[in-house]
N, C-alpha and C positions, 0 to 999 in steps of 0.2 A: 827072549825069556820063555821058558818051557810053559806050554799052555796057549801061547798067544798065536800058535799056528805059523811060525816062521821058522824054517828048519835049522837057522844060525842060533835060533836063540834069543835074537835081538828084533826090535820093530824098525823095518826098513821104511823111512821116511821119504816120499817125493820132496823134491827141493828145486827151488827156481834158479839155484846155481848150477844145476846140472843141465844138457841137453841130449836128451836120447831120441833117435830118430827111429828106434823101433815101432811099427804099426801099434799103437792102442797102448804105447807106455804111457803110465798115469802122470810122471812128472815131466815130459817133454814140452817145450815151447811151441806150440802149433803156431807156425807163422800164416797169415792171412794172406788172401789172393793181393791185396795191395802190396804188401809187404816184399814180395818176391820180385816185384818192378821196381821198388822204390829202394834202391841198395845204399842212398847215401842221403844225408840231410839237405842237401841243395836240392835234389829231384824232389824230395818229400814238400820243401817249402815252396819250391815252384807250382807243384801239384796242387799245393793246399791254401795257400795264401790268398789267391783269390776267391776262395771259399769261406776262408776265416774272415773275411769282411762283414760276409752276411750271416755269421754268428753272434749270438748276442753275447759278447766276450765280456762284459761288464756288469756288475749286478750289484742294486739296493743303494741307493742313497748316497754317492759318493760325491764331493764338494764339484761344484761347477768349475772349479780353478783347477780341477785335477787332469786337463787336457783332453784332447778329444776322445770321446767314446765312453768318457767317465764322466757320467750325467746322474743327478737324481733321479728318480722316476718322477714321470710327469703322467698327466693325466688329460683326456678329453672330457667335454661335459656328460658323454654318456657311458653306459658301461662298456667295459672289454668283453669283445666277443671270445671266448675261450674255446681253444681249437685242440683236438686229442692231441696227447704226448706219444710221440714216436715208440715204438716198441723195439725188441732186437731185432737184428738184420738176420743174422746167420747164428745159429747155435752149435758150437763144434764141441761134441761130447767126446770125452774119451774116460770109456769106463771098462774094464775087463768084465765082459757078461757073464763070465763064470763064476765072478767072485761071491756076488749072494747066493748063487745057486750052490756053491760049495757047502754053504751054511754058516752057520758062527763060526767065531775063532776059539769058542769053548763053549761047553755046555752051560746053559742058562740055570742059576739058581732059582728055586721055587718062590724066594722070598730075598727082599732086600731092605736095608734100613733106609737107603736113598737111591735113587734112581737118576742119573745125570746124563741127559739125553745130548749126545753131539760131542765127537772128538776132535773138537779145535782146540784153538788157545783156553778159551774160557772153561770149556768142559774138562781139559785134563788140568790147569792150574785149581779149578773148585774140586776136584777128586783128590788133587794132591794134598790140599790144605784139609780136606774134611780128614784125609787120612791121617794128617800131622796132629788133630784135635783128637784122635783117638776113635774116630768113627768105624767101627767094623761092620762089613757085611754091605759097605756102599758100592755100586756095580755103575760103571760109564759103558752105556749101548753106542757105537758108532755103525750107520747103515752101510759105510763101505769100509775106507780105511782112515785111520786118524790123520788129521789134517786136510781130508777131501773137503771138496765144496768151496770154503774162499781161505781159510789159513794158509794152505799149500802155496798160493800165490801171492800172498801180502807182500808190501815194500820193506815190512817189520822197523819203520822208525820209530827212535824214541827221543822225547825231548822233557825235561825235568821241569822246566820252567813252565809252567801251567795256570790256567786263570782261578785257581782256587788253591788252597793249603791242603785240602784233600787230595786233588789232581799230583800236587807236588808229592806227597808222603806216597801216593801209589806208584809214580813212576820211580820214586826212590827205592821203592820197593823192587822194582824189577832191576834196576842197576844192581843192589845187592844182592839179586839172585844169578847172575852171570858173571863171569871174568870177561874182564876189560882188555881188549888187545892194546898193548903198550906202541905209544908214537912217538917219536920226535920231531919236534918242528922248530926249527929256527932259535927263536929266543922265547917261544912260550915254554911252560913248564911242561915237563914231560907229564903225558897223559895213562895214569894207573887208577886201578879201582880195587874195592874190597875184594876178597876172596868170595868166591861164588857160593853162595847157601848150599846150592846142589853140588857143589863138588864131593860133599861126602856122602851124595845119594847116587853116586855113579857117573858123574862128570856130564856136562852140557854140549857134547858134540863139539862145538866153538860157537858162540854167539858174541861174535866180534862186535865192538863197540868202536867207531870212530869220534869226532868232533862235529860241532854243528853250527853253521853261521846263519842267522836271521837278517834279511837284508831291508833296506830302505832306501827306496828311490826318491831322487829329488828332482821331479820334472821341471822345466824349465821355467812353464807358468804357474807352476803353484807358489803362493804368497810366502814370503821368507819367514812370516809369522809363524804360517802354518808348519813349515817345515821345522821351524826350531820348536815347535810342539812336539812334532813326530819325533824329531831325536830323543826329546824327553820320554817318548812312547817306548822307544827302546829299552829304557831304562826301568820302564813299568814291570816285568816280570823279574827283574833282579832285584827289585825291592821286598817281594816274598821268598825269592831265593835265599836272599840274606838271612832271614827268619829260620831258614832251614838249611842252611849250609851248601847250597847249590853255587860252586863257582861260576861267574859270567864276568864278562868283560864288555863294554861299548868301544869299537874300535873307528878310527878315522878311515875314510878310504884308503890312505897310503897304507896303514897297517893292515888294512884287508887285503889289499893288493900283494904286500910281503906275505901274508899268510897263504893267498890262492892266487898266484902268479897268471893263470889262465882266464880270471874275472876281469870282465869289463867294468870298472869303478867309476866312469864318468859321469854317470848319473847318479851315483849314491852319495847319500849324505851320510850314513853310517851303517854300521851292522853290530849285532849283538852276538856274541862268541861265547858257547858254552863248551867247555871241554871235555866234559863226560858225557855229553849226549852222542848219540850215533844211531847204530841199528842191530838188531838181532836176526838169527837164524830160525824160522819157525820149525822146521822139520829137528833140528838139534834140541829146541826147546821142547817140544812136546812128547818126544821121544824119551828124554831124561824124564821130565815130569811124570810119565807112564810108569816108566822102571821104577822111578822111587815111590810113586803111590802103592803098584802091587807088591813092591816089597815090603810094604806095611800091611798088607793084609786085604787092599781091596782088590775087585776085577775090573779089566778091561776087556770088553768083548767086540769085535769087530765082525762087519758082515752080518749085521743083525739090526733089520729096519725097524723102526717102531709103528705099529699100524694103527693103535688104539690108546688110550686113557680110559680105564674104569672110574667113576666117580660113586661114591656112597653117599647118603643123607643120615645124620647121627640123629638121635633121640630130639635134640632141639632145632631138628631142621636145616643143620649147617652142611653145606655140601663138602666132602673132603675127598682126596685122593685114595683110591683104594687100589689100583693095580696098572701097570703098564702091559699092554698087549704087543706083541712083536710075531712075523711071521713065522716064528720056530717055538712059538709058546709064551705063556705070560708069566708076569713077575708080581707077586703080590708086595706092596710098598705104601707106607704113609705118605711118601716126601719124592718129587719128582722136581729137576732143576732142567728149566729149558734152556741148554745152551746151543740151540740148532742152527743159529745166525740166519741166513736169509731164510730157512726152512722154519723160524721159529713161529711165525704165523699158524702154519698149517698144522702145527704142534700144539699150539693155543685152541687151533679150533677143534681138536680131537676133545679137549676137557671143557670148551665151553667157555676159552679164557681169551680176552682182547689182548692181542698184541700189537701195539700203534707202529708200524714201521712199514718201510718201502724197501723193493730190491731194485738196483741200478747198476748199470755196467761201470766199472771202475777201471781206468787204464793206467800201464806206463808202459815205456819202451825202451830198450837195453841196446845201448851204441856199440859199435866198433871199439877195437882198443883206441887210447887215447893218449898219445905220448904226455907225460909229466902230469897225468892227474891223479897217479897213487900218493896215496896219504891226505889228500885234501879234504878238507871237511865237508860234510853233507850241507847241503843249501836250501832255505826256504826264501823264494820271493815273494814277498806278500803282495806287492803290487801285480806282479804276473800272475796271481796264483798258481805258482808251480814249484816244484821241489828237484833237486839235482840229489840225487844218493850214489854215494861211490859204491862201485862194485868192482872190485879187483881194479884192472886197467880200463874201465870203462864207466859210464854215467847210465843210472836209470833218471828217465824223465817222467813226470807225471805231474797231476796237480788237480784242482776243483774246477770246472767251468760251468757257465750259467745254464747250457742247456743238455744235461747228463741224459743218457739214454735210461729208460723206467724198461725192468723187466716185468712185462705184464703178467705172463703166465709164467710161475718159477716151476721147474720141472723136477720132478722126484728123482729123476734118472740121471740128473748132473751131478759128477763127483770130481773129476781131474780135467775137466774140460774148460775152454776158453770161446769166447766169443771173437767174430772178425771185429777188426778196429775201425771204428768209423772215423776217417781223418777228416770229416766235416767237422765234429767234433772236437778232435784233439789238434785241429791245427792251433789253436790259441796258445797252447802249452808249446809247439816247436818255435812260435816267434817270440816268445817269452825267454826261452831256454837258449835261443842262438844270442838275443840280443844280452843276455847276461854272460854266457861262455861263448866267445865267437870262432872257437876252433870247432864247434858244434856242426857248423854250417858245411864243413867239408868232412864230417865225420859220418858214415855209414851206420844203416840200423842194423843190428846183430838180431833182435827179437823183439815181437810185441807180446805183453801181458794186458789182456783184456777179460776179466772176471767179474764176477757177481759180486756185489757187497750190500750190506744193509743200514740204511740210514734212516734215521728215528727225526720227530718233529723239532727237536730243538739241540740235535746233534749231539746226545749226550745218551749213554747206554740206558737200557731197560733191566733193572734187576728189583730184588725182594719177593716177597709172597704177594702173590696176585689177589686182590681184593674180593674176588668171584667164587675162589677156590681155597680153602685152605689146605696147606701140603703142597702148591704147586709155585715152585719160584721160577723167576725168569732170571737168565745171565745171557742176554743177548743186546742186537741191537747197538754195536759198538762203534760203527761209524768209520770202518777203517782204521780203528784204535784199540784192536782187541789185542794184540802184540803188545804195545805201549802198556795200555792199563791191565793187563789180563792178572799179572800176579798180585797186586793189592787189590783188584776187584775180586779176582778167586779168593782170597784170601777174607775179606769181610763176607764175602756170601757165603763160606763155611760157617763164620760164626753166626751170621744171620739165622741158618737152618738150626745148628745146635744151640745157639743161647737165645733166640729169638729175636735178635737184634745185633746189627754189627756193632764192632767197637767204636769205628769213626762214625762222624758225620756224612752218612750217603744220601740224604734225600734229595740232592741233585740227580740222583741216579734212580731214585725208588719210583717203581712204577706208580705209588701214589701220587706223585706230584701231578699227574694229569687227571682232569675231571672224568668220572665215568662217562658222561654224554661225549665226551670226544674221542675216546681211545678207539673206538669203531667208525669214526666219521670219516670215511675215506676221501671228500674234499679237502679236509682240514689235515688230515695226515699228510696226503700229498703235496700238498701248498706247504707246508711248513717244513717237509723234509726237503724239498726242494731248495727252498730259500735258505734253509741252514747249511745244504750242502755247498750251494752259488757262494756264500759268504764264510765258509770255513778259514780262508785266510784274509778275511777282511779285518780290518781294526776294530776291536770291540772297543765302544764309546760307552762312558757310564749312563748316558739317557737314551740310547738307542731305544727302538722299536720295532718289532717286527712288522711288516706288511703283508703278509701270507695268512692265510686261516684268520682273519678278523671278523668282526661282528658277528662272532657265535653266539653269545651270549650277552643280552643287553637289558639293563636296568630300565625300570618304569620310568626314569626323567632322561634318557638317554637323546630323544630328539628334541625336547625342551633346553637341555644344557647345550646341546649341539647348536642350535639357533642363537644361544647367548656367548658363543665363542669357545667352548670347551674344545679341547686337545685332548683326546683319548689317551690313556695306556691301555695295554691287554695284560691283564694276569688271569691265569687261571680260565682261561677262556672269555673272561669276562672283558667288556669293556668298560674303564672306571676313569673318571675326571683324573687329569694329568694336572692342568692348568688352562687358565681362560687367557685366549690370546683377543686382544682390543682390533684385531683384524677381520673379526668375523668366523663365521663357520668354518671349518677344515674337515669334511665330511672324509672317511677311509673309504676308498674307492676297492672294488674288487680286484683280486692279486692279478698281474699282469704277465706272471713269471719272466720278468726281467726283460720282456719283447721276445723271448725265445718260444720255440714251436709253434711260428707263425701269430702269436698274440700281438696285439698293436700296444706300446709301451705308452703309459700314461703322459700327456702333455699337460703343461700348467697345473701339476699337482701340488694344490695347496699344502695337504697334510704333508706330504713329500720336502716339499720346501722349508717349513718348520722344523721337521726331523733333521734335515742337511744342516741348517744352521747350528743344530744343537751337536754336531761333531767335533767337540772340542775337548781339550783337556783342560782348556780354561774354564772361567766362568762363563757361562752360555748365554748366549744374546738374551735369551729372557730370562736373566737373571733378575732384572729389575722387576719386571712384571709380578715374579712369584714374592719378590720383595711386599709388593704394595698387597698381595694376599695374606701375608704373614704379619704385617705390621697392622692391616685392619683389623685381624682376629686379635691382638693384642690389645689395640686400642678402641676398638668399636664392636663389631662382629662379624662371623663371617659363617657361611652354609655350607656344610661338605654333605655331597651326594657319599653314602657308604652301603650303598645297597648291595654291592656283591658281597658283604661279610656272609659267611656260612652262619645258618640260624637254625640250632636244632631243640626238640624238645627231649627231654631224657625223663621218660615217666614209667610207671607201674609198683607192683608191689616191694619189688627190691630196688627201685631206684634211691632210696637212701643208702642203701648198702652199698650201690654201685658207686654212690657220688663220695661217698667217704673213703673209699678204695682210689677211685680214680682221681680226684683232687687234692692237690698238695694243703691246700688251705681248708679251713673250717667252713663248710657251705651249710650246714645244719642250723641256718638260723631262720627267724622266722619268713613267712609268705611276705614278699614286698622288699626285702632284701636284695641286692647285688655283691658279690664278691670277685674280687680280682685274683686268679690262682694259676697254676701250672697244672700240667699233667707230666708227669715222669715214667721213665723205663726204670726196670728193675737195676741198672747201674747207676741211677738216680740223674741220667741225664732229662732235658727238658724236651719233651715231645711236643708241647704246645703251652702258649700262656692265653688265657680267654677271660669271660666274665660269665659267670653264673648265677642266675637271679632265680631265687627260691619263688613258687607258684603256688597258690592255694587251689586244693580239687575243685573240680566243678562236673556237673553231668552233662553240660552244654560245651559241644565242640565249636570251634571259630579259629578264624586265621590266626589269632593272638592266643588262643590256649586250647589244646586239643582235651577232649574229656578224658578222665581218668581217674581210677579210686589208688589211694597209696599217696605217692610223693610225687611232685613233677619240678622239674628245671627247666630253664629256659638258657640255653647256650649260645653267646656270640661269639664266632672266632673268626680269625682273618681269612680274607675271601680267597687268596692265593694259596692257604694251605689246609682248604676246607675238607678235600677228599683226604687228606694226611690225617687229619683230625677224626674224620668220620671213621677212617678204616682202624685207627688205633681205638678208639672207644667200644668198636664193634667187635674188635680181636680180643679186648680186655673182659667185656661182657659175655664173649661165648666160653672163653677159657674158663672165668670163674662160675658159669651158670647161672646168673643172674636174672630174675623172671623180671625182665623190664622191657620196653619199646626204645628205639632211638629212630626220632621220627625227624627227617629233612624237611624243613618249609624255607629253605635260602631263596626258591624263585616266589615263592608266595608273597612274601614280605620285602617291603622296601626301608631303607634306613637314612634319614634324614638327622644330621647332626647340626645343632646351632652352638657356637661357642664364641665367647669372648665378654668383655664387661657388660656388653647391652643386651645380653643374651636373655637375662631375665624380662627387660622391659618389652622386649619383640616378644616372647612368646607368653608373656601374660595378657596379650593382645588375642592370642589365636587359642589358647588352652582354656578350658573350663576348670582348672583348678588352681588352687592358692601354690606360687611357687618361692614363698618365702623359705629361708633358710628351715625355721621351726615346723612348717607344713611340709616341705620337700627336702630333706635331707640329703647330703651325698651319699652315693651308694645306696640309692634306695629307687624303687620302681612304683608306676601306679596306671591303671588303665583309667584314659583320660580322653576327652574329645577334644579334636582338634578340627576348627572351622566345621564342625558338624560331623565329623569322621571319626572311629572309634580307632584309638593307639593306644601302644603301650610308650609312654614317656620313662625315661631312664636319666637320672642325675650323675652323669659320668663325664667324662672329658680323655682324649688321648691328645690333646695339645696341651693341657696344662691350665687351662682357663676354665670359668665359670660357664656352665653349657647341660644341655641336656640332648639326648639322642631320642629320638621319633622312632619307633618300631610300627610299620604301617601296611596295613594289607595293600596288596599291588594295586588294586584299581582305585583307591583312595591317595597315593601318593602325589600325583599331579595336583588335585585342588588343595592339598595340604602344602605342596612347596609354595603354591603361587600366593596362599596366604600368607605363609611367613616371611615371602617375598614384600609382598604389598605392605606389611606391617612394620617390616625393616628398613624399610625406602628411607623412613625420617632419622634412622639410627645410625646410618653408614653400613647397613647388612652390605657384603660381598659375597660374589660363587667364590669359591677357593676349593682346589684340588689335592689329589696326593701329594706332589712336589712340597707343597706348602705343610702339609701335614707332617712330611719326613723332617722337614726344617725345624717345625715347630715342638715335633715330640723328641727328638734329639736335642734341642735347648732345655727342653724339661727333664730328660733323664729318662724318659720312657722307653722299653726296650721295644725291640721290635724282632719277633721270631725267626729264625734261621739268618739274622745277623748278629746280634748280641745274644742271641739266643739259639742253641742247637741241641741236637739229643746227645752232643758229648759236653755239653755243659751243665753244671747243676745252678739250681737258685742261689745255693749260697756261694758258689764262685762269682755269680752275675749279681751279686747284692740284691737278693731279693729272698733272703730269709725270712722276711715277713709274711710272705705266701705258704709258709711250711709249718702245718700243727705239729711241731716237735715238741712243745711243752704238755701236749695232750698225749692222752694213753691210746689214741684212735691210731690204729695201724694203715698205713697206704701204701700204693704201690712206689716203691725208690726209697722208703724211708730208712730201711738198713743201709744202704748206701752213703746217704746223708748223715745218719749219725756216725758212720766209719768215716766220713770227710771231717766231721766235726772233732772226733778223739784226734785224728793223726794231723790236721792241720791242712789247710787249702794252699794246693801245689800251684794254682794260677788265680788271679781275679780280675775281674773287668772294672778297669780305670777310666775315667772320663779326663779327656785333654782338652785343653784351648791353646791356641794359637795366635799370638797377637797380630803378626803379619796377617793381611788379606789373601789369602792364596786356597785356591781350592784344594780340598782332598777327598777323595771317594772310598776308600777303604783298600785294605792290601799294603799301605805305607807300614815300612819298619819300624818298630818303636825303640829308641836307644835310651839308655839309662846309664850313666855313669860310663859312656865310651862303649857299653855293651848293647846287643840286640839282645832286648827280652821278650820281643812279640812282635807281632804286627796287628793294623788297625783292623777292626773288623766293618766298622761302619763310621762313616764322617759325613758333615754337611755345614752349611753355612747357617749361624745364628744371627739372624738379623736383628733381634731385639738388644743383643750383648755385643753384637758388632764383629763376631771374631768365628772362626772356623773351630767346630766342635767332632771329636774322634773318640771313639769307643775301641778299646781292645783290650786281651788278655795279658797280663803280663807275668812271667815266671822267674824266680830266683836262678841265675846262672850257675849257682852253688845246689841246685837240686832241692832244697829245702824248703819249707813253708814259706807262702809269702804272707808276711804279718803287714797291719795296718802301718806300721811304724816303717817297714822297707818300701812300702808307697809312697810315703809323704818324704822320706829323707833322700830320695835320688835326683839328679840333675836329668831333665828328659829332652829329647829332641824326637821329632817325627821327620823320616826322610821320602820327600817325594820328588821322583823323578832324579833321583841322584843327588838332590840339594836337601840339606837338613835344617830344619826349622825348630828354634827354640821352641819348649812346650811347656804347660804347668799342668801339673795332675792333681785331679779332684776326687775325692771319695764321694761327692755329690755333684751334680749339675749345678753350676753358679748362678742360675735362673732361679728365682722364687726357691731356693732349698727347704723353707718352712713351708711350702705348699698354702700360701695363703690365698692365693687367687682362685684354684679349684673351691675355697670355701666361699667366696665372693668377697672377700676381704681386699680393697683396694686401695 
């Protein structure tokens, strides 16, 4: 293309499909020293197997029945001694030294509407979608050449059956952006695909797609019951795929052998076959995106390193992006997009933005030619944590090991280079690959590819506007999935920049999902990133918990509850009560890195044993323990430590105006009232559900109320999304220029909730206030004394029972809790955790944000119209969108389903209506009071019309779990206490 500095007029991309032996050629595959002497797999195996025995090849809480070496983590009595993690051995750099010296590929503009930093998959996708949205004046800056750094050497794998509906849609977007190579396979259907979206933009080079097999081994010492559950696990991804039209098949070992004759199927129990998955070429994709984007008027500038980001402070004290500085000049801009991959942390530091990721070595090897391998599917073997990618008439073999090498000092000179492959680390993948495809033992290694990749604490990308700096967006940390997720994420990031919010629910990728205290905590980032990397191919069980990065934030009752048998969950860095074990204390120990890097693996780890027992898709073994907690709450009383909740004060002269605009419900009620409400975005989607309590102004500041003039509100928000709520409110206050403060008191206050028929009798002995219905109605709050300590008591319930929440200054939490427990002893009071809350709340029909409610769900669709002040004339954020929905009719509705058969469900199950899939389950749990499984999911009319109440009530429904459908009854309200008698104290 003219102006991009290439005489041919085309962007020439390096590709790992090529081998160039010219010294300094950017695209060549540089062989390591070991590789030159190890020409075949048999020699490699002989040289490495003895070392592989020393490698911590397995990771994280696998069942003891899984065979030698696959054991749950164990712990000694003392703390683990942490040792340093090895850094890279040798860095092989391959960069044209004259590239940057030649200067940028075209002159820099003085201004730009958006500056995208980084020319890899995400940078090119974001630029292209910005151009499609009509953004003019956008510029992409690449310090060397497009795809340099990490994209050029990526394996380019794509699979569409992902762990969430948003990821499925994103992967399907990539599928629709590229032409699919046609392959005919015996009895299986011909693999074809949609025309490429980019064909009309100049073609995509060739982004070949094959098909994919996901394997499940049946090891000889696995119990048959567990194996049967795992065969069902193979059907789990397909349940969501059915709702989104992704074809998949569960194959027997014999069918697998017919499809892949070179595969050893002796230890296989089954495979999942997805015909339309496969691989992509990073070079062809990025070059086409760049051409398509520049054709729409935006610019791509190569050989232009960014050296700084200037920041300004506006009249309200808000930090905003001002300019991007480079070695060749500066560009004035209000918006920067950090798509710098491994180097995203360095770019963030230029602007004072925290980017929680680490750089690691990530490797694969390419074999010599294999006879008969052509047209075979790509393979993921989850037991071996290895993939086999078809590459012409050879295979690329790679995976995720328990002892990856961290790249400690990320070089800013690195572009098209590779590391020496460390065979000690890679050995486990060799063993797994040979076991799966035995012909590899007689096949030579043609090339090794060991390059840098960025990984994040939860193995999900970092996206969205940074909470520290307005106009600074993240599009990085893709955990070696930048090609796979790039199209959908680039599209959503472009919408985020242009419209303020993405079209889809991107909370799982939003940088605001992490608490600000964690995003620059190096130990937490490293531990969690390591664990997520090592577990990438592990089965994801519904009730699993991380072992890394724990005990970062602990509530005021942590030690007391631990001694009482509390088994903690981790959310947002907080340790919150999950359930209470009769076996006694089970503390979470320091992370042992799965025994890697010279760390001693924990032995006799009580917490690890409890988690390993939960690794099932049936009812977990602690099902009856949680049942007792739930039934005690329904029949007597339970106390819940909810201290991890976010607790904010909104105060100041414009607090009333801000509250009217922010909250969908009318919160302009007298002081002493509490309102359940939502916060919406401009599309009417739900950014939060929360309680808002009106405060009386006062001159004296205390932990229970700051000093303020004007109006004041106390907000209690879900603890796992507190940072999201804080950032949303702050953004609205800044954009609307409201004169008020948002004060975070989450760490200063505890929250003790006492719920159940006996709660009034218990608390009447502890509080110095009249708790009768007349004196203390539902949805009100008061400052009272509990065992002599000043607390804020609220008559609310998250479980559908008579009860009160006590918001307590942190130093007073333990004596107040002990007083409650003493008073409740004769009333049958028990401790209960969030596993019980999940069951009790779904049974009552209460919503959970980011399950039943998301930024792409409106309150009207979710059955929460009562939280919207649409009958008033008061404007609020999202009102216009809700009014359009009312006028046009709802295209989907949230429906409650019950299943009579006692079968566990966990979410993502397909919803069938009259023989057609009409949606999928968002949240499910067992209701112990009604004795049934409950599930909530949004349903659509297959004819694309509005979903009326008659449509909901008229169908015959079934829910599909692991390939089996179960008859289900649809309800407009939960069948448990539909008249809300219990929360009113009427039993």
